C-alpha angles and dihedrals in degrees: 000000000000096000114097098152126045117201113210116198110191124010101239119150096270093048091050092049092049092047092053093048092045093054089047092058094047105267125134116238130205110197127200141168139173094264099062138266093276090068090061097057094106093049092048090051090050093050094047137214096337091064132072136168127240143150118282091256091051092048089050092052095044099046124091084199127019134210118198102209101175138104113286088235088068098045093111088065090068108114109253106192095047092051097053108123093011128118110237123197111216115201093160122129130200111250108172120202131196089257097040132045137145110226093203090058093043089055091048090231090132139008123245091251091055087057090051091049090049089056094044099060109187095017125106111234120201121186110223143133093031097117103049130071130232095254093047090048087061099036096051100043111122136163119266112280094019117141113258093019108165126232129218127205123240134187133190146146098225114077093205096049098057095062089053090057092042089055091052093048089049089055089049091053108266141108117223137221119207105219100176140263133348087263088062094051093097085082091081101030121118115301095027124113092252097054117105100305098082090056094052106028129233113334122224113275123255099029117155113235093259092049091045091056091047091050092051091052093053102035118114115248123265117206116248118195127216089250090054091049091053093047095048092047091050090051094054118117117199112244135156112330124248134020109331101183113150 
């Protein structure tokens, strides 16, 4: 694998889980957020000598591979010049609020990853890690060839970028399933059969939205095979974009 340094822009839950796993398998990690490197001192100390803190632009420059672990609403803050030529993993999901929506996503004219790619001219965006939680990313990690090893979907427009991300996910303990382009990535967005639930199993009935989210975060992982990923993606029907929990 050509990746020796992972740049993490934003310290959302997926980015933190990936950073911890990456350090554990021998990669270097450069962490960044919008508040400044000094706010990451505790995390860097926890991760050890393979981790250091930087600005987003510095993390983008230093990383062989980048993960953008931030809210979609902040995706236009991603540094553009430093990411030209880089492969960028996009785990972001659309979560509209009463005071913030993206009409293009609401109309389903584009996917959220297409918006990210539009902003990152010259970068190679790959949609991955958007449909699994931090706990399940740890629980389900297994060596290559292990029985019950889980698979994760990925999408991208660049044929050379997707193998880079697949190699990283293999190191982190997962098989991958290439499900097409960024335009196809709606097939594992929120409120599709492939999003979250397969990796945790059926939640208890009658949970309020807040309790449902809390249950998902704490639930033990359930293995999902490559065949299941393909089947669930094929069964997806495109509906309204973004989280639609009532």
